[in-house]
C-alpha positions in Angstrom: -41.4 -14.3 18.5 -41.4 -13.3 14.8 -38.4 -12.3 12.8 -39.7 -8.7 12.8 -40.0 -8.6 16.6 -36.6 -10.0 17.1 -34.9 -7.8 14.5 -36.7 -4.7 15.7 -35.5 -5.3 19.2 -31.9 -5.9 18.0 -32.0 -2.7 15.9 -33.3 -0.7 18.8 -30.4 -1.8 20.9 -27.7 -0.9 18.4 -25.6 2.3 18.9 -26.1 4.9 16.3 -22.7 4.2 14.6 -23.5 0.5 14.3 -27.0 1.3 12.9 -25.5 3.7 10.3 -23.1 1.0 9.2 -25.8 -1.6 8.9 -28.0 0.7 6.9 -25.1 1.6 4.5 -24.1 -2.1 4.1 -27.7 -3.1 3.4 -28.0 -0.1 0.9 -31.1 1.3 2.6 -31.9 4.7 1.0 -31.4 7.6 3.4 -34.8 8.9 2.5 -36.7 5.7 3.2 -40.0 6.4 5.2 -39.5 4.0 8.1 -41.5 5.4 11.0 -40.1 3.1 13.7 -37.8 0.1 14.2 -40.6 -2.3 13.2 -40.9 -0.6 9.8 -37.2 -0.8 9.4 -37.1 -4.4 10.4 -39.9 -5.2 7.9 -37.9 -3.4 5.2 -34.7 -5.3 5.9 -36.6 -8.6 5.9 -38.3 -7.9 2.5 -37.2 -10.7 0.2 -35.9 -8.3 -2.5 -33.7 -6.6 0.1 -32.4 -10.0 1.3 -31.7 -11.2 -2.2 -29.8 -7.9 -2.9 -27.4 -8.5 0.0 -27.1 -12.3 -0.5 -25.7 -11.8 -4.1 -22.7 -10.0 -2.6 -21.9 -12.8 -0.1 -19.2 -15.4 -0.7 -19.8 -19.1 -0.6 -18.6 -19.7 3.0 -20.9 -16.9 4.4 -23.8 -18.4 2.4 -22.9 -21.8 3.8 -23.0 -20.5 7.3 -26.5 -19.0 6.7 -27.7 -22.3 5.2 -26.3 -24.3 8.2 -27.8 -22.1 10.9 -31.0 -23.2 12.6 -33.8 -21.4 14.4 -32.2 -22.8 17.6 -29.2 -20.6 18.6 -25.9 -22.4 17.9 -22.3 -21.3 18.7 -19.9 -21.0 15.8 -18.3 -24.4 16.6 -21.7 -26.1 16.3 -22.3 -24.5 13.0 -18.9 -25.6 11.8 -19.7 -29.1 12.9 -23.0 -29.0 10.9 -21.0 -27.9 7.8 -18.6 -30.7 8.3 -21.6 -33.1 8.6 -23.0 -31.8 5.3 -19.7 -32.7 3.6 -17.5 -29.6 4.0 -13.8 -30.2 4.5 -11.3 -28.1 6.5 -13.9 -26.0 8.2 -12.4 -23.7 10.9 -14.6 -22.5 13.7 -12.8 -19.1 13.8 -13.7 -18.6 10.1 -17.3 -19.6 10.8 -17.4 -17.1 13.7 -16.1 -14.4 11.5 -18.7 -15.1 8.7 -21.5 -15.5 11.3 -20.7 -12.1 12.9 -20.5 -10.5 9.5 -23.9 -11.9 8.6 -25.4 -10.8 12.0 -24.0 -7.3 11.5 -26.0 -7.2 8.3 -29.3 -8.4 9.9 -29.0 -11.9 8.2 -28.5 -13.8 11.4 -29.7 -13.2 15.0 -27.2 -13.1 17.9 -28.9 -15.0 20.7 -27.5 -16.4 24.0 -23.9 -16.4 22.8 -24.8 -18.1 19.5 -26.4 -17.4 16.2 -29.9 -18.2 15.1 -31.3 -18.3 11.6 -33.8 -15.7 10.5 -36.8 -17.3 8.9 -37.1 -14.7 6.1 -33.5 -15.3 5.1 -34.0 -19.1 5.2 -37.1 -18.7 3.1 -35.1 -16.9 0.4 -32.4 -19.5 0.5 -35.0 -22.2 0.2 -36.2 -20.8 -3.1 -32.7 -21.2 -4.7 -33.3 -24.9 -5.2 -35.7 -24.0 -8.0 -33.6 -21.3 -9.6 -30.4 -23.2 -10.2 -28.3 -21.7 -7.4 -26.7 -24.3 -5.2 -27.8 -24.4 -1.5 -26.9 -26.3 1.6 -25.0 -29.5 0.5 -24.1 -28.0 -2.8 -22.6 -24.9 -1.2 -20.2 -26.9 0.9 -19.4 -29.8 -1.4 -19.1 -28.2 -4.9 -15.3 -27.9 -5.4 -13.7 -24.7 -6.8 -12.8 -24.8 -10.5 -9.3 -26.2 -11.1 -6.6 -23.6 -11.2 -5.2 -23.2 -14.7 -1.5 -24.0 -15.1 1.0 -21.2 -14.8 2.5 -20.0 -18.1 6.0 -21.0 -19.1 9.0 -18.7 -18.7 9.2 -18.3 -22.5 5.6 -17.3 -22.9 5.9 -15.0 -19.9 8.7 -13.0 -21.6 6.4 -12.3 -24.5 3.6 -11.5 -22.1 5.7 -8.8 -20.5 6.5 -7.2 -23.9 2.9 -7.2 -24.9 1.8 -5.9 -21.5 4.3 -3.0 -21.7 3.0 -2.0 -25.1 -0.6 -1.9 -23.8 0.5 0.0 -20.7 2.4 2.6 -22.6 -0.5 3.1 -25.0 -2.9 3.6 -22.1 -0.6 6.0 -20.3 -0.1 8.0 -23.5 -3.8 8.0 -24.4 -4.7 9.1 -20.8 -2.2 12.0 -21.2 -4.0 13.0 -24.5 -7.3 12.8 -22.6 -6.1 15.1 -19.8 -4.6 17.6 -22.3 -7.8 17.8 -24.3 -10.1 18.1 -21.2 -7.7 20.9 -20.0 -8.6 23.0 -23.0 -12.0 21.6 -24.0 -14.0 19.8 -21.2 -16.3 17.0 -22.3 -20.0 17.4 -22.1 -22.1 14.7 -20.4 -25.3 13.2 -21.8 -28.4 13.5 -19.6 -28.4 9.7 -19.1 -24.7 9.6 -18.3 -21.5 9.1 -20.4 -20.1 11.6 -22.9 -22.3 12.8 -25.7 -21.6 11.1 -29.1 -19.8 14.0 -30.7 -17.6 14.3 -27.6 -16.9 10.6 -27.7 -15.8 10.8 -31.3 -13.7 13.9 -30.6 -11.9 12.3 -27.6 -11.4 9.0 -29.5 -9.7 10.8 -32.5 -7.4 12.8 -30.2 -6.5 9.8 -28.0 -6.2 7.5 -31.0 -8.4 4.8 -29.4 -11.7 3.2 -30.2 -14.8 5.2 -29.1 -16.2 2.4 -27.0 -13.1 2.5 -24.7 -13.7 6.2 -23.7 -15.8 5.3 -20.7 -13.1 3.0 -19.4 -10.5 5.7 -19.7 -12.7 8.2 -17.9 -13.4 5.7 -15.2 -9.7 5.0 -14.7 -8.6 8.6 -14.6 -11.5 9.7 -12.4 -10.5 6.9 -9.9 -6.9 8.1 -10.0 -8.0 11.7 -9.2 -6.7 13.0 -12.5 -10.2 13.9 -13.9 -13.1 15.3 -11.9 -16.6 14.7 -12.9 -18.8 17.7 -12.1 -22.5 18.0 -13.1 -22.6 17.9 -16.9 -18.8 17.9 -17.5 -15.6 16.1 -17.2 -12.6 18.3 -16.5 -8.9 17.8 -15.8 -8.2 17.9 -12.1 -5.4 19.9 -10.5 -3.7 16.5 -9.8 -4.1 15.7 -13.5 -2.1 18.8 -14.5 0.7 17.7 -12.2 0.5 14.1 -13.6 1.2 15.5 -17.0 4.7 16.7 -15.8 5.7 13.2 -14.7 7.6 10.4 -16.5 5.8 7.5 -18.1 6.9 5.3 -15.2 5.3 7.6 -12.6 2.2 8.1 -14.7 1.7 4.3 -14.9 2.4 3.9 -11.2 -0.4 6.4 -10.3 -2.9 4.7 -12.7 -2.0 1.2 -11.5 -2.2 2.2 -7.8 -5.7 3.7 -8.5 -6.8 0.5 -10.2 -5.6 -1.6 -7.3 -7.1 0.7 -4.6 -10.5 0.7 -6.4 -10.8 -3.1 -6.4 -14.1 -4.1 -4.8 -13.5 -6.4 -1.9 -15.4 -9.2 -3.7 -13.1 -9.0 -6.8 -10.1 -8.7 -4.6 -11.1 -12.1 -3.0 -11.5 -13.5 -6.5 -8.0 -12.4 -7.5 -6.4 -13.7 -4.3 -4.1 -16.5 -5.0 -4.5 -16.3 -8.7 -1.7 -13.9 -9.6 0.3 -16.5 -11.4 -2.4 -18.3 -13.4 -4.6 -17.6 -16.4 -7.5 -15.2 -15.9 -10.0 -14.8 -18.6 -12.8 -17.4 -18.6 -11.1 -19.3 -15.7 -11.3 -16.2 -13.5 -15.0 -15.7 -14.3 -15.7 -19.3 -13.5 -14.0 -19.0 -10.2 -15.8 -15.7 -9.4 -19.1 -17.4 -10.1 -18.2 -20.3 -7.8 -17.0 -18.0 -5.0 -20.2 -15.8 -5.3 -22.9 -18.3 -6.2 -25.7 -15.7 -6.2 -23.6 -13.0 -7.8 -24.9 -13.5 -11.3 -24.6 -10.5 -13.6 -23.4 -8.3 -10.8 -20.2 -10.3 -10.1 -19.6 -10.9 -13.9 -19.8 -7.1 -14.5 -17.5 -6.3 -11.6 -14.9 -8.8 -12.7 -15.2 -7.7 -16.4 -14.6 -4.0 -15.5 -11.6 -4.8 -13.4 -10.0 -7.3 -15.9 -10.7 -5.0 -18.9 -8.8 -2.2 -17.2 -6.1 -4.6 -16.1 -5.5 -5.4 -19.8 -5.4 -1.7 -20.7 -2.7 -1.1 -18.0 -0.7 -4.2 -18.9 -1.4 -5.8 -15.6 -2.4 -8.8 -17.7 -1.8 -9.7 -21.3 -2.4 -12.6 -23.6 -3.4 -13.7 -27.1 -7.2 -13.4 -26.4 -9.5 -12.2 -23.6 -9.9 -15.8 -22.5 -6.2 -16.3 -22.1 -5.0 -13.3 -20.2 -2.2 -13.9 -17.6 -0.6 -11.4 -15.2 2.6 -9.8 -16.4 5.6 -9.6 -14.2 4.6 -6.0 -13.3 1.0 -7.1 -12.7 2.0 -9.9 -10.4 4.3 -7.5 -8.4 1.5 -5.0 -8.2 -0.9 -7.6 -6.8 1.6 -9.1 -4.4 3.8 -6.2 -3.4 3.1 -2.5 -4.3 2.7 -0.1 -7.2 6.2 1.4 -6.9 8.0 -1.9 -7.4 5.6 -2.8 -10.2 6.2 0.5 -12.0 10.0 -0.2 -12.0 9.4 -3.6 -13.6 6.9 -2.2 -16.2 9.1 0.9 -17.1 12.0 -1.4 -17.9 10.1 -2.2 -21.1 9.0 1.3 -21.9 10.7 3.3 -24.7 13.2 5.7 -23.2 12.4 9.4 -23.0 14.4 11.6 -25.5 15.4 15.2 -25.5 16.0 15.9 -29.2 13.9 15.9 -32.4 14.3 16.1 -36.2 12.9 19.3 -37.7 11.9 18.7 -41.3 11.3 20.9 -44.3 7.6 19.8 -44.5 7.0 21.4 -41.1 6.9 18.1 -39.2 8.8 17.5 -36.0 9.8 13.9 -35.4 10.8 12.6 -32.0 12.5 9.2 -32.1 10.7 8.4 -28.8 8.6 10.0 -26.2 9.9 13.5 -25.3 10.7 14.4 -21.8 7.4 15.6 -20.3 8.4 19.3 -19.8 9.7 19.4 -23.4 6.6 17.8 -24.8 4.3 20.2 -23.0 6.1 23.2 -24.4 6.4 21.8 -27.9 2.6 21.2 -27.9 2.1 25.0 -27.5 3.9 25.5 -30.8 2.9 22.3 -32.8 0.1 19.7 -32.9 0.7 16.1 -32.1 -0.1 14.0 -35.2 0.9 10.4 -34.3 2.2 8.2 -31.5 4.0 5.0 -32.6 7.7 4.0 -32.6 8.3 7.8 -33.2 6.2 10.8 -32.2 5.2 13.1 -34.9 4.2 16.8 -34.4 3.3 19.4 -37.1 3.9 23.1 -37.2 1.3 25.4 -38.7 0.3 29.0 -38.8 -2.5 28.3 -36.4 -0.3 26.4 -33.9 2.3 29.2 -34.0 -0.4 31.8 -33.5 -1.7 29.8 -30.5 1.8 29.9 -29.0 2.1 33.6 -29.6 -1.3 34.1 -27.9 0.0 32.2 -24.9 2.8 34.6 -24.5 5.6 33.1 -26.7 7.6 35.3 -29.1 9.1 34.4 -32.5 12.7 34.5 -31.2 11.7 32.4 -28.2 10.0 29.8 -30.3 13.0 29.6 -32.7 15.5 29.3 -29.8 13.4 26.5 -28.2 13.2 24.6 -31.5 16.9 25.1 -32.1 17.7 23.6 -28.7 15.7 20.5 -29.5 16.6 20.0 -33.2 19.3 17.6 -34.4 18.8 19.1 -37.9 18.9 22.8 -37.2 16.0 25.1 -38.3 14.9 24.4 -41.9 14.2 27.5 -43.9 10.4 26.7 -44.3 10.1 26.5 -40.5 11.9 29.9 -40.0 9.7 31.4 -42.7 6.5 30.0 -41.1 7.3 31.4 -37.7 8.4 34.8 -39.1 5.2 35.2 -41.2 2.9 34.1 -38.3 4.6 36.6 -36.0 4.3 39.4 -38.5 0.5 38.7 -39.0 -0.1 38.1 -35.3 -2.5 40.6 -33.8 -3.9 41.8 -37.2 -7.3 41.2 -35.4 -7.6 42.4 -31.8 -10.2 41.3 -29.3 -10.9 43.1 -26.1 -13.5 43.3 -23.2 -16.0 46.1 -23.0 -16.4 47.6 -19.5 -19.9 47.4 -18.0 -20.4 51.1 -18.0 -19.3 51.6 -21.6 -22.0 53.0 -23.9 -21.7 49.9 -26.1 -22.4 47.7 -23.1 -25.4 49.7 -22.0 -27.1 50.5 -25.3 -26.0 47.6 -27.5 -25.7 44.7 -24.9 -22.1 44.2 -26.0 -19.4 42.5 -23.9 -16.5 42.2 -26.4 -15.2 44.2 -29.3 -13.3 43.0 -32.3 -11.1 45.5 -34.2 -8.6 45.5 -37.1 -6.8 48.2 -39.1 -7.4 45.9 -42.1 -11.2 46.3 -42.8 -11.1 43.4 -45.3 -10.3 41.0 -42.4 -13.4 42.2 -40.6 -15.3 41.7 -43.9 -14.2 38.1 -43.9 -15.4 37.6 -40.4 -18.7 39.2 -41.2 -19.5 36.5 -43.8 -17.6 33.5 -42.2 -20.2 31.0 -41.1 -17.8 29.3 -38.7 -18.0 32.4 -36.4 -21.7 33.2 -37.1 -22.7 32.0 -33.6 -20.8 34.9 -32.1 -23.4 37.3 -33.5 -20.8 39.8 -34.6 -22.2 43.2 -35.5 -20.3 45.7 -37.6 -20.4 49.2 -36.0 -17.8 50.8 -38.2 -15.2 50.2 -40.8 -12.7 48.8 -38.3 -14.9 47.6 -35.4 -17.4 44.8 -34.5 -19.3 43.9 -31.3 -20.4 40.7 -29.7 -22.6 39.9 -26.7 -20.3 37.0 -25.7 -17.3 37.1 -23.3 -13.8 37.9 -24.5 -12.4 34.3 -24.3 -15.4 32.9 -26.1 -14.9 35.3 -29.0 -11.2 35.0 -29.0 -11.1 31.2 -29.2 -13.8 31.0 -31.8 -11.9 33.4 -34.1 -8.6 31.6 -33.3 -10.2 28.2 -34.2 -11.4 29.8 -37.4 -7.6 30.3 -38.2 -7.5 34.1 -38.0 -4.4 35.9 -36.6 -6.1 37.1 -33.5 -4.7 38.6 -30.3 -6.4 39.7 -27.1 -5.7 43.1 -25.6 -6.5 45.4 -22.7 -8.5 48.6 -23.1 -5.1 50.4 -23.5 -4.0 48.2 -26.3 -1.5 46.0 -24.4 -1.5 42.3 -25.5 -2.9 39.7 -23.1 -1.6 36.1 -23.0 -4.5 33.6 -23.2 -4.2 29.9 -22.8 -7.0 27.4 -22.8 -7.1 25.9 -19.4 -10.2 24.6 -17.6 -9.3 23.0 -14.4 -11.9 21.3 -12.2 -12.2 22.5 -8.6 -10.2 20.2 -6.3 -12.0 17.4 -4.5 -10.5 17.2 -1.1 -12.3 14.1 0.0 -14.1 11.2 -1.8 -17.9 11.5 -2.0 -19.4 10.8 1.4 -21.1 7.5 2.2 -24.9 7.6 2.5 -25.9 9.6 5.6 -28.8 8.1 7.4 -28.7 10.7 10.2 -32.2 12.0 9.6 -33.6 8.5 9.5 -31.8 7.4 12.7 -32.9 10.6 14.5 -36.5 10.0 13.5 -36.3 6.4 14.8 -34.8 7.5 18.1 -37.4 10.2 18.4 -40.2 7.7 18.0 -38.4 5.4 20.5 -38.2 8.2 23.0 -41.9 8.8 22.6 -42.7 5.1 23.3 -40.2 4.4 26.1 -40.3 4.9 29.8 -41.6 2.9 32.7 -42.7 -0.5 31.5 -42.4 0.4 27.8 -46.1 0.0 27.3 -46.1 1.5 23.9 -43.2 -0.6 22.7 -44.8 -3.7 24.0 -48.1 -2.7 22.2 -46.1 -2.3 18.9 -44.5 -5.7 19.4 -47.9 -7.3 20.0 -49.4 -5.6 17.0 -46.6 -7.2 14.8 -47.3 -10.6 16.4 -51.1 -10.2 15.7 -50.4 -9.4 12.0 -48.1 -12.4 11.7 -50.6 -14.6 13.7 -47.6 -15.6 15.8 -47.7 -17.3 19.2 -45.6 -15.4 21.8 -44.6 -16.0 25.4 -45.7 -13.1 27.6 -44.3 -12.5 31.1 -46.8 -10.8 33.3 -46.2 -9.3 36.8 -49.0 -10.9 38.9 -49.7 -9.1 42.3 -48.5 -11.1 45.3 -47.4 -14.0 43.0 -44.5 -12.4 41.0 -43.8 -12.9 37.2 -45.9 -15.5 35.4 -45.5 -16.7 31.8 -48.4 -17.2 29.3 -48.1 -18.7 25.9 -50.7 -16.7 23.9 -51.7 -16.2 20.3 -52.6 -12.4 20.5 -55.9 -11.5 18.7 -56.2 -7.8 19.6 -55.0 -4.8 21.6 -57.4 -2.0 22.7 -58.1 0.1 25.8 -54.8 -0.7 27.3 -55.5 -4.5 27.3 -54.4 -7.5 25.3 -56.7 -10.2 24.2 -55.5 -13.6 23.1 -56.0 -17.4 23.3 -54.0 -19.2 25.9 -52.4 -22.1 24.0 -51.9 -24.2 27.1 -55.2 -23.7 28.8 -57.1 -23.3 25.5 -59.1 -20.3 26.9 -59.4 -16.6 26.0 -57.4 -14.3 28.3 -57.4 -10.5 28.7 -54.3 -9.0 30.2 -53.5 -5.4 31.1 -50.6 -4.0 29.0 -49.2 -2.3 32.1 -48.6 -5.7 33.7 -46.6 -7.1 30.8 -42.9 -7.0 31.5 -41.4 -9.1 28.7 -42.2 -10.7 25.4 -40.3 -13.5 23.7 
């Protein structure tokens, strides 16, 4: 019986749930055009498909595949073969686990209580001897790279301080990312990743290098803080809540997301190496553990370790000398909550007061309490994060706060409650002047049935009692994209929505306010929140494929399964494979014939009898079994 015949029969016998799991693990596309189980078996036995799954298998599983034979063997016998090849400390229960794992992925056959090699898989393994990947004896005898020595206690103390610095920087930069996406979502390139202007904008705001933006987005998306919708990245509802948390809790959520997202293969690489050097040594071990992994396992480990460095899970003088910090070790060995407590002990303490200065800067000697920081940012712009946090007040930032519903007395009261130096006269003057000018330009929505909406295709009006301000808008190139049209001394129209017009004029630093049709001011705040994602993206659904296979099976089944037997014989003919055919002979009972089938037509099988060396013709309706 050929591999295809055996595998097709095994696939046919699987329950739908097990078949779905197999197709998902083997990464079979849900839209694949397999018309029956023989087509599916042929697809799974394609060398490229086999190579794709072998690269994700660890050394012991590959060893089990290499030690299996075409004669079915129980797990203990395979373990004995591995021992004979030179393996040490081989346990039959581990071999059983790996063999079952391989059989579930159509890489071994379950036969008569044992496991048999699949020739197509063995053929791929055999090619490795010419491509530099160890096989058979090398798989079981090549020792793992030596474990690097653990760092000294003195060096570990320095590691913790450096790790905390990276962790706090990453937590702060992630906060800046969420705040920016909340007001200005990032656009995606057609080929994926943020567009270059977006990357530069985010890097400047976050105060990080542009090439790290992808890593930050990956980390925050995995933590559920940012949602990626087609064409955009936006802050998620959970991200808004995250912004209200302390640095400890923020780090805990990011670290837990990193841990939960570890691929099983990388988790196996990290197992037992929480107290030794990572870097090059970790990559060497990963390559040993996954001999066929190549670029795939290198890429997986690099992504995980790069983010580990960002989060302070590891730290060191160079990428080749990264070691887990105390918090990193606790995270990998215990849980994120305990790790966050250890990490936060090295974070700067949150403060509740600032220094207001005559040059309109606001200096916080440390990170402000989250709720105070959020409100201060409505009034002032963050300029720098280092030992101290620096904010700057400006006419534009105060106007933004007034647009969001703040008042001049409220702003002054808030700043007074924070300031250790009172309210300097320039600050008081700035806020008073901004409040007096606020609303000099008004923006409002035009109802759909208004004549301007009907005849002039206008959706928003802009008005001002100071016609010179509208004159400035009329010639200002920074708002030219709004297509503002003057319709009178004190009125302009635009075809864009109110918020688009309002924020464009606000960004151009005009004292603009939004209003209702009756002239009442409206509070506007930039806030673009992604729709919540209640569940992770579903796994590939092969329901249509499985239904089609079952439908074909139903059409070919019944009675003696003549159509199924014919399909099996057709596969044997194409493979020029000798098969044992059991035929029900009248008055004599079942009889076995060893044939090399040559053709099927008219309900009959033609083939050469290998024992009698003669041509035989047998009715398909009499065939009761093939093997």
